[in-house]
N, C-alpha and C positions, 0 to 999 in steps of 0.2 A: 504494500500500500504506500509505504513511504517513497518507494521508487516511482510509483505511478504519479504521485503528487509532484515530485521533482520534475518529471518529464512534462507534466501539464504546465507547471510554472515557467519552465524554459521555453515552451512553445508560445505561451502568452507573451512573454517578454520579447521574443523575436518578432511577434506580430506587431507589438507596439513600436519597437525600434524601426521596423520596416515602414510603418505608417508615417513616422516622424522624419525619416530620411528623405532628402530631396529626390525627385524623380531623375533617373539617369538621363543625361543628354546624349542623344545619338548623333554621332558625327555625320555630316552630310556626305552622301555617296559621291565621290568625284566623278565628273563627267568623263566618259571614255575618250581617249585621244581620237582626233579625226582620222579616218582612214579613206577619205575621199579628197583627192587633190590632183593637180597636174604639175608636171615638170616641163618647162618650156625652154627651147633654145639649146639644149644639150646635144652632145654627140652620143647617140644611143647605140649600144652594141647588143643587138638581139641574140647573137650567137647562132641562132637557127637560120639566119639570113644575113645579107650584107649590112654593114654599118649605115646608120642614118644620121647624117650631119644636120645640125640645127633642127632636131626633131622634137616632137612633143609626145610625152607618155602620159596617158590619162588613167587614173586609178579611182575605182568606185567600190566602197565597202571591202577594201582589202584585196580586190582583184584587178588585174590589168584589163582595161576596156579597149584601149587602142594604142598603137605605136606607129607614128607616121611623121612625115615631114610636113611642116607648115599647117598642121591641123589646129583647130581652136581648142583652148583649154576648156575644162568643164565649167559652165556658167554657175556662179554662186559658190564655187569651191575655192579653197586656197590655191595659190599659184606659186611654185618654187622657181626662182630664176636659175636656169641651168646654163646660161651663156658661159662658155669657157670650161664647162664641166663635162664629165663623161659618166654615163650610166651603164653599169654592168650587172648581170645577175650575181647573186651572192656567190662568193667563192665556196667551194664544197670539198674539203678533204674527205675522202671516202672511208678512211680507216685511221681513226685518231683516238687518243686517250683523253681528250678534253673532257673535263668533268669527273674523270676517274682517278686522276693523279695530280697532286698539287706540288708537294716538295719531295723529291726523290729520296732525300736523306732522312725523311721522317716517315717511318713505316705506316703510322696511323693515318696518314693523308693519302696513301696509295691503295686503291682498291681496283686494280686493273686485271688481276688474275686470281684464280682459285687454286687450292691445293689439288693434287692428283693429275692424272694424264687425260682423263675423259670427262669433259664438262660441257656437253652440247646443250644442256638445259640452262646454262648460265645466261642471264639477260643483262647486258650492259646498261640498258635503260633504267633498271631498278637502282643502280648504284650511282647514278650521275648526281653530282653535288652542284646545284644551281647557284650556290654562294661562292663558288670557286673564283679566285682572283684572275685565273687564266681566261675565263670566258669573256669578260669585258675587253681584255687585251686582244683576244682573237677577233672579237667584233670590230674593234678599232682597225684591225688588219683586213677587214672585209669578209670575215667568215661568220655568217649568220646561221648556217646550217652545216651539219657534218655527220659522217657515219661514225658513231661511237662504238669502238671495237674492243672486246676483251682479248687478252693474250695469255700465254702460259700453257703448259701441257701439250698434248697432241691435238685434242679437239678443245678449242678454247671457249666457244660459246657463240651467241648470236650477236650480230651487228645490228644496231638500231639507227635508222635515219632520224635525226633529231634537230630541233631548233636549239640554238645556243643561247636561249633566253626563255625563262618561264618560271612558274611557281612549282609545278609538279611534273612528273614524267607524262601524265596524261595530257597536260597542256602542250608539252614540247615534242612528243613523239609523233613522227610522220609515218613511219612504218617499222614494225618490230614483230617478228624478225625480218631483216632485210637481206641477210647473208649469214653463213656459218664460217667461222674462221678455224683454220687447221694449220698447225706448224709441222711441216714435213720433217721427219727425223734426220739428224745429221748423218750422212752416209760416208763421211770421210773416215778412213782408218789410219791411225798413227802407226807406221811401220818402222819408226826410227829405233835405234838401240836403246834410247833413253825413255821409251814409252813406259808409263807406269802400269799399264794393263796389257796383257798379251793380245796379239792380233786375233787369236781364236775367240777370246772373251769379248773383244770389241765387236767382232762380226756377229756373235750370238746376240749381244744386246741390241745391235742395230736391227737384225732380222726380227727379233721379238717385238720391237717398237713398231716397225712397219706392219707386221702382221696384226698387232693389236689395233692399229688405226684402221686397217682394211676390214677387220672383223666386225667392228661396231657398225660400219656402214652396211655391210652385208646383213647384219642382224636387223638394222633399221629398215632395209628394203623388205625383208621377210615379215617384219612387224607391220609394215604398211599394208602388205597384201592380206595378212591375217585380220587386221582391224577392218579392212574394207569388206572382207567376206563374213565378218562376225554377224550373227543373227540369221544367216541363211540356213536352210534345213540341213541338219547334220553337221553344222560347223559350230564348235563350242566358242563361247566368248573368252577373250583373253584379257587378263588384267592389264590395266594401263601402266606403261613404263615411261616415266617422264623423260628419261634420257633418249630412248629410241624415238619417242613421239616428237622430240625437238628436232630430230634429224629427218623426219618424214618430208617436210617441205623441200629439203635439199635433195633427197634421193628421188623425189618425184619431179625434180627439175623446176620447181616453182621459185626457188631462190638459188643464187650461186654459192659455190663452195670456194672460199678465198683461201688459197694455200700459200703460206709464207715459206718461200724457198729462194735461196740465193745461188747455190751451187748448180752447175750444169747438170750433174747427175741427179740432183733432187728434182729439178724442173722436168727432166726427161721421165723420171719415174712417176711424177705427179700427172703428167700429160697422159701417159699410158694408162694409169689407174683410172683417171676420169673417163677416158675413152671406153675402157672395159666396163665401167659401172654406169655409163650414161649420165655423168654429172656435168653441170655447167661450171666449168673451172675458170678461176681467175688466179693469176700468179701475182703475189704480193712481194715486193722487193726486187727479185729478178736481176740480181747483179750480173749474172752470166746469161741473161735472156737473149742478149744480142748474138750470142754464139749459135742459137737455134731459132733466129727470128723468122726464117721462112717456114719452119715447121709450126710455129705458133700462129703465123698468119693463115696457113692452110687450115689449121684446126679452129680458127676464129676464137682464140683464147686471148682475152685482154690481159694487159700487164699494168699493175699499179706500181710505179717506180717511186722510191723514196728520194730524199735529197740527192741531187747529182754531184754535190760538192764533197765527194769522198775520194780516198786514195784508191788506186788500183788494187784488185784482189790478189794479184800475183806480181812478183818482182819483175817479170819480163814483159808486163803489159805497158802500153803507152800511158803517159800521165793523164790523158783525158779520157780514159776508158769509161769511167762512170759518167763523166760529163756528156759523152756522145752516145751513151746507151739508148736514151729515149729517141734520139734522131735516127739511129740505125733501125730500131724497131718500127718506127713510123714509116720509114722508106720501104720497109719490107711489107707493109700493109697491116701491121699489128695495131689494134686500138690501144693507145697509151693514155693512162690517167696518172695524175700527179698527186702525191701525198707527202705530207710532212707532219710530224707530231705523233707518229705511231707509237714509238717508244718514249719520246719526250714531248709531251703536248705543249710545253712552253715554246717549242719551235714551230708550232702550227702557223703562226703569223708570217713565217718566211715563205709560204707557199708561192706567191707571185714571183719572189726573187729566184726560187728554184726553177720555175718555169722559164724565166728570162735567161737563166744560165743555160738551160737545155736548148733554148732557141739559138743562143750564141754558138752552140756546138752542134747545130744541124737539125734541131727539131723544127718542123714547119711552123712558121709564124702564124699562118692562117688557122692552124689547129690548136694554138696555144691556149686561148681563152676557153674553148670548149673542153679541153682536157682537164680543166679545174672547175668547170661549172656543169655543163650539160651532160658530159659523159659520166661523171660520178652519179648524177641524179638518175640517169638511165640504169646504171649498174645496180643501184639499190632500189629500183622500182618506184621512184617518185618523179620520173621524167615528165609525167603528165601534169605535174604541179609546179615544178621548179627547174632551174638550169638554163632557161632561156626567157627572153622578154617577148611574150606572145599574148594576145587577147585570151582571156579565160584562165590564165595561170595566176598563181599567188603573186602579189606585189611584194616580193622579197628580193631587194636589189640594193646596190650601193651607188653612191655618188662620189666621184673622185675628181681631183683637180688636175689630172693628167692621165697619160697612158698607164694602165694598171701594171704593165711590165717595166715601167720606168721606176728605178729605185727611189727617185725623188718624189714620186706621186704620193699623195695622202688621201685617205678616205675622209671625206668631209660630211658625208651623210649616209645614213643606213636606215632601211625600211624593212620591217618584218611583218608580213601580211598587211602591208600598207600603213603600219604604225611606225612613226619615227622613233628611233632608239637614241638613248643618251650614250654618247661615245666617250664618256669619262671612264678612265681606268687608272689602275694603280701606278703604272709607269708614267702617265701624264701628270698625275698628282705629284709624284716624286720629282719629275722634271721641273715643274713650276716651283716646288718648294725650294729646291737647291739653286734654281736660276735666280730666285729672289732672295737668296740668303744675304743677310746684312754683311756688309764689308767690315772685317775686323778692324778695330782702331789700331793705328800705327803705334808700335811700341817704341821704347827709347832705342836710339841707335847705339850699337855697341862700338866702343872705340878701343884702341890699343892693339897689341899683337895677339897672336894666337896662343892658346894655352900650351 
């Protein structure tokens, strides 16, 4: 009874206090930023067609309405002066760790890989940190969308095509899964007298890894057939296997399998494996891809090259082997895409500089912008929404003060689904802070000889 009275008294006191307390004031809901406007007088680079000098691009409700020369801006909507500016689709690194890795030396900020060799069910989109300081830096470099890719093990997980700005993964995800990443085992054998492991042991470990990789894809193919037949007369139902289920879109050819491979022997093995299994193969890295460019072109296998500014892989190769890799592949007819920030996402902003370097060493200039915009969008299955400036596509593009391949050019405007983005980032804040640092007062002049 005593407890019941205490509860009743407490409830009554709470009611009195609630009645005396002022009513909470609700903050007014801010008006959504305008997503209808026109950019007039800019040089527009649609990518899917010829450049448009002194063009006008009209955006309504976050979608591109028209892209043309001399057309009138939308009546009653804001007009952006584009004279002397260039409009490009958002740069699009297809395989990056943006949002998954912050400071490499601090393990708690790195969430790019899982333990174990087989993790096809890993979703990179779940782990993206939208408060990462690297995302605003990437946006300042023109990267508004990217393929966020897990790494590690043999089967790393699912790539997600994502916006580089948002509150939740549901807000930011464009397509997930968009691809499956695989790291082909290192096939090199150390036969030197100083090798720590015998040649026989190395070969055994190599063969076991390759077989382990191939086996899970075979199982996934059988699993897909079993699940498709489940429920038919005489066919028992099978329990759901999340790992095998994650590979079903890949083994059915609905999404590509991106294989990280640098060595010639790795690339050859991966190409033969994909042919045998009927997979949509993409080579990632491809340091030796130029050595079999014709075979890759015949098989219509795209290559995602990383930064060309690397040393040759062998002592007897020319100094510009990596620089010229993309150009040799393109001349052979291979679809080339550019990527930076796969292992170190802080380098993602260098993407246009990498492409400019490749152009200097033989990559076709007319394919350069598409290789970092439209081709990645097509690869990850979002080419119907992004990658080029066409009516009906998302108004996700950047405004620059010069040629995107010119190192001196800057991104002066960025629009994601027609919404203007704040291009402030940590590097700019630090630049302004130290540029405006007070000049230290001059100290007394020391006189006399040295000590």
